[in-house]
N, C-alpha and C positions, 0 to 999 in steps of 0.2 A: 580542539577542545576535548576535555575528558569529563567523565561523569563525576569524578571527585570534586571538580570546580564548578559543578552545576551545569555544564554544557552537555551537548550531545556528541557521541562519538561518530566519526565519519564511517559510513558504510561503503565498502568497496563495490565497484561496479558489477562484479560477478555475483553479488548477492542481490539479485533483482527482487526476490520475495521479500527480503527484509526491508529494502528501500520502499517497496510498494506498500507494505504494512505500515511503516512509519508515516508516510504521506497519507494514507487512507485514514488513520486515526487522528492525524493533526487536523484533517478537514472534516472528520465525522466522529467526534469523540462519543457521540450518543449511540453509535451503532455497535453491534456485537462482533466478536471474533468470527463467528459463523458467516456474518455478512461479508466481512473482508475476505474470507476464504472463497465464498461464492463468486465475488467480483474477480478475485485473482485467478481462479480456475477458468473463468470465462476469458479474461484478458490474455492469459499465457497461451491460449489456443490461437490467438490472432498473430498474423505475421506483422513484424515491425516493433515499434516501441511498446515496452511493457511497464511504463511508468503510469502511476496513478493519474486519472483524469476524472473530472466531475461526471462525465458521460457514463463512466463505468457503473454508476448507481442504477442505471436503467435496468440492468439484469435483475435487480432485486424486486422490481415492480411486476415481473412476469409471473 
């Protein structure tokens, strides 16, 4: 799909930050960009999967 037809463009696997950001805001539209960045910075330091998960929000409560 493309933006012109109202769809979302596909994000390549190599663009983990962009994928993370999209998923983060789809699940948390009320949160800020700064919240997203805090969660991403914490997530990218971990080994393994860097996809958004609900548990990533725990870092915001610290």
